[in-house]
N, C-alpha and C positions, 0 to 999 in steps of 0.2 A: 504493500500500500504506500509506503514511504517513497519507494522508487517510482511508482506511478505518479504520485503527487509531484515529485521533483521533476520528472520528465514533462509532465503536463504543464507545470509552471514555467519551466525553461522555454518550452516551445511556444506557449501562449504569450509570453512576455514580448515577443516580437510585434504583437498587435498594439503595444503601449496602452493596453486596457486591463492588464493584470499586474500584480506586484512583481517586481523583479527579485529573484532569489539572490541572497548574499552569501549564505553558507548553510551548513547542515550540522546537526548535533547527532552523534551516533547513539544508538540505543544503549541504555544503561539501567541499572536497577532502579534509579530514581526516575528515569524517563524511558520506560520499556519500549515505546514505539519510536524513540528518537524524535527529532523535530527539524523543521526547516526554518531558517531565518530569512525573512523577506522584508522589503521596504514597507514601512508603515503607510497606510492609506488613511488620511484624515478626511473622513466623510461621514455622511448620515445615511440612514436607511432610505430607500426610495420612497417617494410619495406618489402613490398611484391615484389616478392615471397620469398625472403631470409628467412623471419621469419615464414613461414608456418609450418615448422617442430616444432618450439617452441609452436605455437598455437595448433597443433595436440597433442603435449605432455600434454599441460595444459588441454585440453578438455578430453583427456584420463584419466588423474588423477582425474578430477571431476566426470566423468561418472563411474569410478571404485569404488566410495564410496558406502558403504552398503546402501541399500534402506530399510527404516524402515517398519514395518507392516503398513497396510493401516490406521489404527487408529492413528498412530503417524506421519502422513504426513502433517496434517494441521499445519499452515495456508497456506501452499503452495498448489496450484492447483494440482490435481491428476486425469487428465481425463482418464476414462476407455478405451477410443478409441482415441489415439492421432491423427490418420488420420482424424476421424470424427470431432474432436474438431478443428483441423486446417481448415478443410473444412467449418465449421461454421463461423470461422473468415473471410474466403475468401468471403463467401456469404454476410456478412455485408459490406465488402469493395466493392464488385462488384456492389452494389447499386449506387456507385458513378461513374461508368464507363461512363455513358452517359454525365456526366457533366465535364469530365476530358479533353475534347478537343482532343481526340485521332483521328488519321487518321482512316478511315474506315477499312483499311486492318489490322491495329494494333488491333482495337476493335474486328475484326472477329477472329484473332488468339487467343486472350484471351478468347473469347467465346468458341472456340474449346477446349481450355484447361479446361474450366469449365465443358464442357460435359464429357471430359475424366475423370476428378476428380470424378464427381458424378457416372459415370459408374463404375469406379474402386472401389469406396466405396461400391457400391451395389454388384458387381459381383466377386470381388477378395479379398477384405479385410477379409471377413468372412472365407476365406480358407487359409490365410497365417499363421495362428497360432498366439499366443500371441505376441504382439509387445514388444520388450525388453524395460525394464523400468529402468530409472536412474534419479539421480538428474541432471537436465539440466538447462542451463542458459537462453535459449529461446530468446536471443538477441545477438548472437555470432558474429556480424559483427566485422571486425578487429579493428575498432575504439574503441571498448570496452576493448581492451587489452593494456597494457603497458609492454614494454620489458626492463628489467633491464640490468645493465652492464654485468652480468654473463650469459646473453642470455635467461633468464626465461621470459616467457610471462605470466604476471599476468592479470587475468580477474577482472575488477573493477566495474562492474555494475550488481548487483544481484537483481534488482527491479522486474525482470520478472521470477525469478527462479521458477521451478516447477518440478514435477515428470512426465517426458515425455519420448519420444523416442530419444536416442542420435543422430539418423540419421538426425533429424531436425537441431540440432546444427551444424553438419558437413556440411550440405548443406548451412546453413546461413553464415557460415564462408567463403564460397568460391564462392557463386553465384554473378553475376555481380551487381545486385542492392545493395547487402551488401558490396561488396569490393569497390564500388564507393562512398558509403554514406559519409564516413568521409574524410574530406579534407586532413588530414595529412597522410593518409595511402591509398589514392585512387589508384586503380590499376585494370586492367582487366586481369585475369589469363588465361593462356593457358591451354588447356585440359590436357596436360602432367603434368603441375604443380598441377592441381587439383587431378589428379590420384596419384601423389606422396604423396600428403597430406593425401588422404584416406589410402594409403598403410602404411604410417608411423603411422597413428592413429590405424589402425587395428592390426599392428604388436605389438603395445604397449598394446592393450587390450587382446591379446591372441587368440588362435584358437577357443575356445568355444564362446567367445563374438562375434568374427568375424562371425562365422557360424550363430549365432542367428540374427545378424543384417543384414546379406546378403540379404534376400528377401525384406528388407525394404529400402535399401539404394537408389535404383533408383526411386521407386515411391515417397518416401518422399522428395527426392531432387527435383523432378518435382513439387510436391505439394508445397514445400517451395518456389520455384521460383514463383509459382502462388500467394502465400500469399504475398510475398514482392512486386510483380508487381501490384497486385490490391491495396495494401497499398499505393504504389506510385501514382496510379490513384486517390485514395482518397485524398492524400496529394495535388495533383495538383488541384483537384476540390475545396478543402477547403482552399487552400493557406497556408498550414501548414508551409512551409519553411519561411514565413514572420515572424514567431514567433521567429526565431533565430537571432543572431547578424548579422549585415549586410554582413560581409564577409562570414560567414557560410551560410547565406541564399542564397547568390549568387551561392555558390558551390552546395548546396542542390538542388536548382532549376535546375541547369545544369545537375546534376546527374539524377534527376527525368525525365527530358526531354529526356536525352540520353536513359535511360532504357525503355521508352515508345515509342521510335521510331520503326517503322515497321521493318526496317532491323535488328535492334538489338534484337527485340523479335524473329524474324525468326532465327537469329544466335544462340540464346540461346536454342530455341526449337529443333534445328537440333541435339543437343546433345542426346536427347532421341527419337526423331522421327525416327532416323536412326535405332534404336533398337526396334521400336514398333512391337509388336507381339511376341517378344522373352519372355521367362520366366522372371518373375520379379526379380529373383536372377541373379547372374552373372554380378555384377556391373562393367562395363568396359567402357573405352573410345576408 
């Protein structure tokens, strides 16, 4: 994990949107996992939706970095099929659904999404063409950004960096489970605000990158919601929030409960069920 974080931080720092590494501390009895020493970022948590543009700019800068040949991507994960790799994570989390205390209607909706994901992986992913590849942060919830006085959103947690599909980062930055997770930036975004975020990101990436990402934006947004929602179900079953400081734990438990409510699941699903049957491209709200 330390090697992954170090490599992710070193490579992402070329974007000038992540802290630069200065040194490392080797594991020791007092510090079993070791540590990385990086530049301090003097900033505040994002204020949503006002800072969405800054987050879009930062993700665009990171995703625009050159991707090395496959032999040079280790120790960062480099899944050949980002959709399938995400679905594998979901399947692990889904084993905890029965123990998560969900309402029957909530459980049924998540089960329907699992059916969609497996069907899409089988019937559509092979025909979409190669999934665009970039250095991605893989944990792009707003709480992992700090906004400095000049309005730049710095991403400060590279522990999960990998070479994946940028569409997953875009989804994670704006979906309800992610935007509610951090107490200091908690917000539920309107669809128009999410659409503006995507538009700003795609404008910064340029026409070629936007065209390549287009077919993947909607399905990977849906899949990323399923990933975060089943993770919340696992957190609920395992009592993960209790590992946090008491004030953070209370907020996390409330966010998990809210995102697993039947009505909130239905509200989130309405975003894509209204377009079900349309081509996978044409990401619109």
